[in-house]
C-alpha positions as CSV (number, residue, x, y, z in Angstrom):
1,M,0.0,0.0,0.0
2,R,2.9,2.4,0.8
3,G,4.3,1.8,-2.7
4,A,1.0,2.8,-4.2
5,L,0.9,6.3,-2.5
6,A,2.6,9.4,-3.9
7,D,6.3,9.6,-3.3
8,L,6.8,12.7,-1.1
9,R,10.6,12.5,-1.0
10,P,11.1,15.4,-3.6
11,L,9.1,17.7,-1.2
12,R,10.8,16.3,1.9
13,D,14.4,16.3,0.8
14,H,14.6,19.2,-1.8
15,P,13.7,22.5,-0.2
16,T,14.0,24.6,-3.5
17,F,11.7,22.2,-5.2
18,R,9.3,22.4,-2.2
19,R,9.1,26.2,-2.4
20,L,8.5,26.2,-6.1
21,W,5.8,23.5,-5.7
22,L,4.0,25.5,-2.9
23,G,4.0,28.7,-5.0
24,S,2.8,26.9,-8.1
25,T,0.0,25.1,-6.1
26,L,-1.4,28.4,-4.8
27,S,-1.1,30.1,-8.1
28,G,-2.7,27.1,-9.9
29,F,-5.6,27.4,-7.5
30,G,-6.1,31.0,-8.4
31,G,-5.7,30.2,-12.1
32,Q,-8.8,28.0,-11.9
33,F,-10.8,31.0,-10.9
34,G,-9.5,33.0,-13.9
35,G,-10.0,30.2,-16.3
36,F,-13.6,29.5,-15.1
37,A,-14.4,33.2,-15.2
38,V,-13.3,33.6,-18.9
39,V,-15.4,30.8,-20.1
40,F,-18.4,31.9,-18.0
41,Y,-18.1,35.5,-19.1
42,V,-18.1,34.6,-22.8
43,W,-20.9,32.1,-22.4
44,D,-23.0,34.5,-20.2
45,R,-22.7,37.3,-22.7
46,T,-23.3,35.3,-25.9
47,H,-24.8,31.8,-25.2
48,N,-22.9,30.8,-28.3
49,P,-21.0,27.5,-28.1
50,A,-18.9,28.4,-31.1
51,L,-17.7,31.6,-29.4
52,V,-16.8,29.6,-26.3
53,G,-14.8,27.3,-28.6
54,L,-13.2,30.3,-30.2
55,L,-11.5,31.0,-26.8
56,G,-9.4,27.9,-27.7
57,L,-8.2,29.5,-31.0
58,V,-7.4,32.9,-29.6
59,S,-5.4,31.2,-26.9
60,A,-3.7,28.6,-29.1
61,V,-2.4,30.9,-31.8
62,P,-0.3,33.2,-29.6
63,L,0.7,30.2,-27.4
64,V,2.2,28.3,-30.3
65,T,3.8,31.4,-31.8
66,V,5.3,32.7,-28.6
67,A,6.4,29.3,-27.3
68,L,8.2,28.6,-30.6
69,L,9.8,32.0,-30.7
70,G,10.7,31.7,-27.0
71,S,12.4,28.4,-27.7
72,A,14.9,30.4,-29.7
73,F,16.5,31.8,-26.5
74,V,15.0,29.8,-23.5
75,D,18.1,27.6,-23.3
76,H,20.5,30.7,-23.6
77,V,19.1,33.0,-20.9
78,D,18.6,32.9,-17.2
79,R,15.4,30.8,-16.9
80,R,14.6,32.2,-13.5
81,R,14.5,35.8,-14.7
82,L,12.5,34.8,-17.8
83,A,9.9,33.1,-15.6
84,S,9.7,36.0,-13.1
85,G,9.2,38.6,-15.8
86,A,6.5,36.6,-17.6
87,T,4.7,35.9,-14.3
88,W,4.5,39.7,-13.5
89,G,2.9,40.1,-16.9
90,L,0.3,37.4,-16.1
91,L,-0.6,39.2,-12.9
92,A,-1.1,42.5,-14.7
93,T,-3.2,40.7,-17.4
94,S,-5.5,39.2,-14.8
95,L,-6.1,42.6,-13.3
96,L,-7.1,43.9,-16.7
97,M,-9.5,41.0,-17.1
98,A,-11.1,42.0,-13.8
99,V,-11.6,45.5,-15.1
100,T,-13.0,44.2,-18.3
101,A,-15.6,42.0,-16.5
102,A,-16.4,44.8,-14.0
103,T,-17.2,47.3,-16.8
104,A,-19.1,44.7,-18.9
105,S,-16.8,45.4,-21.9
106,P,-17.3,43.6,-25.2
107,V,-16.5,40.0,-25.5
108,G,-13.8,40.8,-28.0
109,V,-11.8,42.6,-25.3
110,M,-11.8,39.5,-23.1
111,L,-10.7,37.4,-26.0
112,A,-7.8,39.7,-26.7
113,L,-6.7,39.6,-23.1
114,S,-7.0,35.8,-23.2
115,A,-4.6,35.9,-26.1
116,V,-2.1,38.1,-24.2
117,H,-2.4,35.8,-21.1
118,S,-1.7,32.8,-23.3
119,A,1.4,34.4,-24.8
120,L,2.9,35.2,-21.4
121,A,2.2,31.7,-20.1
122,A,4.0,30.4,-23.2
123,L,7.2,32.1,-21.8
124,A,6.7,31.4,-18.1
125,Y,5.7,27.7,-18.0
126,P,8.4,26.1,-20.2
127,A,11.1,28.0,-18.3
128,L,9.6,26.7,-15.0
129,R,9.1,23.2,-16.3
130,A,12.7,22.9,-17.2
131,F,13.6,23.4,-13.5
132,T,12.2,20.0,-12.3
133,P,15.0,17.8,-13.8
134,V,17.5,20.4,-12.5
135,L,16.2,20.4,-8.9
136,L,15.8,16.7,-8.6
137,P,18.0,13.6,-9.3
138,P,16.9,11.6,-12.3
139,E,15.5,8.7,-10.3
140,R,13.1,11.1,-8.5
141,L,12.0,12.9,-11.7
142,A,8.8,10.8,-12.1
143,A,7.9,11.4,-8.5
144,G,8.5,15.1,-8.8
145,L,6.4,15.3,-12.0
146,A,3.6,13.4,-10.2
147,L,3.7,15.9,-7.3
148,N,3.5,18.7,-9.9
149,H,0.4,17.2,-11.3
150,L,-1.0,16.6,-7.8
151,S,-0.6,20.4,-7.4
152,F,-2.6,20.9,-10.6
153,Q,-5.3,18.4,-9.5
154,L,-5.7,20.0,-6.1
155,A,-6.3,23.2,-7.9
156,M,-8.9,21.6,-10.2
157,L,-10.5,19.8,-7.2
158,L,-11.1,23.0,-5.2
159,G,-10.9,25.8,-7.8
160,P,-13.8,25.3,-10.2
161,A,-16.5,24.6,-7.6
162,A,-15.2,27.6,-5.5
163,A,-15.1,29.7,-8.7
164,G,-18.7,28.7,-9.6
165,L,-19.9,29.7,-6.1
166,L,-18.0,33.0,-6.1
167,T,-19.3,33.8,-9.6
168,A,-22.9,33.0,-8.5
169,L,-22.4,35.4,-5.5
170,S,-20.2,38.2,-6.9
171,G,-19.8,37.7,-10.6
172,P,-16.7,36.9,-12.6
173,T,-14.8,40.1,-11.6
174,A,-14.0,38.6,-8.2
175,C,-12.6,35.5,-9.8
176,F,-10.1,37.5,-11.8
177,V,-9.0,39.4,-8.7
178,V,-8.3,36.0,-6.9
179,D,-6.3,34.9,-9.9
180,A,-4.2,38.1,-9.9
181,V,-3.5,37.8,-6.2
182,S,-2.4,34.2,-6.5
183,F,0.4,35.1,-8.8
184,G,2.2,36.6,-5.8
185,A,2.7,33.0,-4.5
186,A,4.2,32.0,-7.8
187,L,6.6,34.9,-7.7
188,A,7.7,33.9,-4.2
189,G,8.4,30.4,-5.4
190,I,10.4,31.6,-8.4
191,A,12.4,34.0,-6.2
192,G,14.0,31.0,-4.4
193,L,15.2,29.3,-7.6
194,P,18.9,29.2,-8.6
195,R,20.1,31.1,-11.7
196,V,20.1,28.5,-14.4
197,T,21.2,28.8,-18.0
198,G,21.1,25.7,-20.1
199,T,24.1,24.3,-22.0
200,P,22.6,24.7,-25.4
201,G,22.7,22.1,-28.1
202,G,23.0,24.0,-31.3
203,G,23.0,27.7,-32.0
204,A,20.7,30.5,-30.9
205,G,17.8,32.3,-32.7
206,L,15.8,30.5,-35.4
207,R,18.4,27.9,-35.6
208,A,17.8,26.9,-32.0
209,V,14.1,26.6,-32.8
210,A,14.8,24.3,-35.7
211,D,17.3,22.3,-33.7
212,G,14.7,21.7,-30.9
213,I,12.0,20.6,-33.3
214,R,14.5,18.3,-35.1
215,F,15.5,16.7,-31.8
216,A,11.9,16.1,-30.8
217,V,11.0,14.6,-34.1
218,R,14.0,12.3,-34.4
219,T,13.8,11.1,-30.7
220,R,11.0,8.6,-31.2
221,P,9.9,8.3,-27.5
222,V,9.6,12.1,-27.3
223,A,7.7,12.3,-30.6
224,G,5.4,9.5,-29.7
225,A,4.6,10.9,-26.2
226,L,3.7,14.3,-27.7
227,L,1.5,12.6,-30.4
228,A,-0.3,10.6,-27.7
229,D,-1.1,13.8,-25.8
230,L,-2.4,15.4,-29.0
231,C,-4.7,12.4,-29.6
232,A,-6.2,12.9,-26.1
233,T,-6.6,16.7,-26.3
234,L,-7.1,17.7,-29.9
235,L,-9.6,14.8,-30.5
236,A,-11.4,14.7,-27.2
237,M,-11.0,17.8,-25.1
238,P,-14.4,18.4,-23.4
239,V,-14.2,21.7,-21.5
240,A,-15.9,23.9,-24.2
241,L,-18.8,21.4,-24.1
242,F,-19.4,21.7,-20.4
243,P,-21.5,24.9,-20.6
244,V,-23.5,23.3,-23.5
245,V,-24.1,20.0,-21.7
246,N,-24.9,21.9,-18.5
247,Q,-27.5,24.0,-20.4
248,E,-29.0,21.0,-22.2
249,R,-29.4,18.7,-19.2
250,F,-29.0,20.7,-16.0
251,N,-30.6,24.2,-16.6
252,G,-27.4,26.1,-17.0
253,S,-26.7,26.6,-13.2
254,P,-23.2,28.0,-12.5
255,A,-22.9,25.8,-9.5
256,S,-23.5,22.6,-11.5
257,L,-21.1,23.8,-14.2
258,G,-18.4,24.2,-11.6
259,L,-18.9,20.5,-10.6
260,F,-17.9,19.3,-14.1
261,L,-14.3,20.4,-13.7
262,T,-14.3,19.5,-10.0
263,A,-15.2,15.9,-11.0
264,I,-12.2,15.7,-13.2
265,G,-10.2,17.2,-10.3
266,V,-11.5,14.6,-7.9
267,G,-10.5,11.7,-10.2
268,G,-7.1,13.4,-10.8
269,A,-6.5,14.0,-7.1
270,I,-7.2,10.4,-6.2
271,A,-4.9,9.2,-9.0
272,S,-2.2,11.6,-7.8
273,V,-2.4,10.3,-4.3
274,L,-2.0,6.8,-5.7
275,S,0.6,7.9,-8.2
276,G,3.1,5.4,-6.9
277,L,1.2,2.8,-8.9
278,S,2.3,4.6,-12.1
279,T,5.6,6.3,-11.2
280,R,7.2,3.0,-10.1
281,R,6.4,1.3,-13.4
282,R,9.4,0.7,-15.6
283,R,7.5,1.4,-18.9
284,P,5.9,4.9,-18.7
285,G,5.1,4.8,-22.4
286,V,2.7,1.9,-21.8
287,V,1.1,3.8,-19.0
288,L,0.7,6.8,-21.2
289,L,-1.0,4.8,-24.0
290,A,-3.3,2.8,-21.7
291,C,-4.4,6.0,-19.9
292,G,-5.1,7.7,-23.2
293,G,-7.5,5.0,-24.1
294,I,-9.3,5.1,-20.8
295,W,-9.6,8.9,-21.1
296,G,-11.3,8.6,-24.4
297,L,-13.7,5.8,-23.2
298,A,-14.7,7.8,-20.1
299,L,-15.4,11.0,-22.0
300,G,-17.4,9.0,-24.6
301,A,-19.5,7.6,-21.9
302,A,-20.0,11.0,-20.3
303,G,-21.5,12.2,-23.5
304,L,-24.1,9.4,-23.5
305,V,-25.3,9.1,-19.9
306,G,-28.1,11.4,-18.7
307,S,-27.9,12.0,-14.9
308,L,-25.6,14.4,-13.2
309,P,-24.0,11.8,-10.9
310,A,-23.3,9.5,-13.9
311,V,-21.7,12.4,-15.9
312,L,-19.6,13.4,-12.9
313,A,-18.5,9.8,-12.3
314,C,-17.3,9.4,-15.9
315,L,-15.5,12.7,-15.7
316,A,-13.7,11.6,-12.5
317,V,-12.5,8.4,-14.3
318,A,-11.3,10.6,-17.2
319,G,-9.5,12.9,-14.7
320,A,-7.7,9.9,-13.1
321,A,-6.5,8.6,-16.5
322,D,-5.4,12.1,-17.5
323,T,-3.3,12.5,-14.4
324,W,-1.3,9.3,-14.9
325,A,-1.0,10.1,-18.6
326,V,0.5,13.5,-18.0
327,V,3.0,12.2,-15.5
328,A,4.0,9.3,-17.8
329,R,4.4,11.7,-20.8
330,G,6.6,14.1,-18.7
331,T,8.7,11.1,-17.6
332,V,9.3,9.9,-21.1
333,V,10.0,13.4,-22.5
334,Q,12.3,14.7,-19.8
335,S,14.2,11.5,-19.2
336,S,14.9,11.3,-23.0
337,T,16.1,15.0,-23.3
338,P,19.6,16.3,-22.4
339,D,20.0,19.6,-20.5
340,G,20.9,21.5,-23.6
341,Y,17.5,20.9,-25.1
342,L,15.3,20.9,-21.9
343,G,14.0,24.5,-22.4
344,R,13.1,24.0,-26.1
345,V,11.6,20.6,-25.6
346,A,9.6,22.0,-22.6
347,A,8.4,24.7,-24.9
348,L,7.2,22.2,-27.4
349,E,5.6,20.1,-24.6
350,H,3.9,23.2,-23.4
351,V,2.6,23.9,-27.0
352,V,1.2,20.4,-27.2
353,G,-0.1,20.4,-23.6
354,V,-2.0,23.7,-23.9
355,A,-2.5,24.3,-27.6
356,G,-3.9,20.8,-28.1
357,P,-6.7,21.3,-25.5
358,E,-7.4,24.8,-26.8
359,L,-7.8,23.6,-30.4
360,G,-9.6,20.6,-29.1
361,N,-12.1,22.9,-27.4
362,L,-12.5,24.8,-30.7
363,R,-13.2,21.5,-32.5
364,A,-15.7,20.4,-29.8
365,G,-17.5,23.7,-29.9
366,L,-17.9,23.5,-33.7
367,V,-19.1,19.9,-33.6
368,A,-21.6,20.8,-30.8
369,S,-22.9,23.7,-33.0
370,V,-24.2,21.2,-35.6
371,T,-25.0,18.3,-33.2
372,T,-25.4,18.5,-29.4
373,G,-23.0,18.8,-26.5
374,G,-23.4,15.2,-25.6
375,A,-22.9,13.9,-29.1
376,A,-19.8,16.0,-29.6
377,M,-18.3,14.6,-26.4
378,A,-19.1,11.0,-27.4
379,I,-17.6,11.5,-30.9
380,G,-14.4,13.0,-29.4
381,G,-14.0,10.1,-27.0
382,L,-14.3,7.5,-29.8
383,T,-11.8,9.2,-32.1
384,C,-9.3,9.5,-29.2
385,V,-9.5,5.7,-28.6
386,V,-8.9,5.0,-32.3
387,G,-6.0,7.4,-32.5
388,T,-4.3,6.1,-29.3
389,S,-4.6,2.5,-30.6
390,L,-2.9,3.4,-33.8
391,L,0.0,5.0,-31.9
392,A,0.4,1.9,-29.8
393,V,0.7,-0.2,-32.9
394,F,3.0,1.9,-34.9
395,I,5.4,3.6,-32.5
396,R,7.3,0.8,-30.7
397,P,9.9,3.1,-29.0
398,L,7.1,4.7,-27.0
399,R,5.9,1.4,-25.8
400,T,9.4,0.3,-24.8
401,A,10.6,3.6,-23.2
402,T,12.0,3.0,-19.7
403,A,12.1,5.3,-16.7
404,P,15.5,6.1,-15.0
405,T,16.5,4.3,-11.8
406,P,19.3,4.9,-9.3
407,A,21.2,2.0,-10.9
408,T,21.2,3.7,-14.3
409,T,21.9,7.3,-13.2
410,A,24.8,8.9,-11.3
411,Q,23.7,12.5,-11.1
412,P,24.0,13.8,-7.4
413,A,20.9,15.3,-5.8
414,P,21.1,19.2,-5.6
């Protein structure tokens, strides 16, 4: 039973990692308020599922563009300073979103600010993600990534329901204020980080971008892991469908809408607590593929069932599968990447991990516009299962990728 629980040694034995984790956890909790408020604001002002899906496009385009441009220098500059500057920008953007909501400005203003927020996140998060393999020894990388995702799941578990209640009481403006304040915790965690500049592989500028993409493409475990994530998100991401399904089946209550994301958070939190069952596996690629299939099946079922408890149960299963899949993907990608490419590969991973869901939300919104929310969710789940099965058949290096162990690594713990 002890082996099934989350490995807490990265928090216990590595204080710098612990400070960063605490700051990220509090900031992530606040981020759930901001993310909920954006979706609710657009839906409340328009009741148009396609416009809710458009949030995905206006976030994905700057994210992809800035992340790729940022990869031209992320391995050549002080990653701590880069993360700090971008986080200050995120704080300011959240305050502007609060002003936009308070003044009932046009939806286009909120969409533009969402694009700016996405661009700044594309600079901050890859720089921060590259710190995990620096702060932890290789054999604790999977455990550290699991704790990072536990942080995310705790935020999802508590944040959306709290955001829904706060929105019902005070409107979306208050949610944006909470989001802005929470970035202070992130800045405190970043302040304790060491100054780290990568040992770049290849040159700087556009050449660095091309080198990073070539590395990811030719390193089959990395390429396979990123494609597996795209199957799960681009083909089956359900978040844009939540307001639609909530309106179709549960009268559009903000409180019930908050429960949708909370259900995913509950499943993810349980899976994070039991993350030892996945992080101690020698084949993270197999874990990634299996969990991708479960994610698709659970979302397909959520689109077909009718009662709120049944929908929430399916979403909880999907959240659990997503948690283990994200940890397994990070283990495959970061254990296969040398330090000189960590920043650039982290930028690509961020593009896939965020742009995939945003574009998936756009796809889901468009499908729901011509069908229903439930049908769009079921279709997405089925296509995800098919895509993941094809990857399992054709990308053998992903299936056989192994996690590092103390016997295979000699890097001292910082």
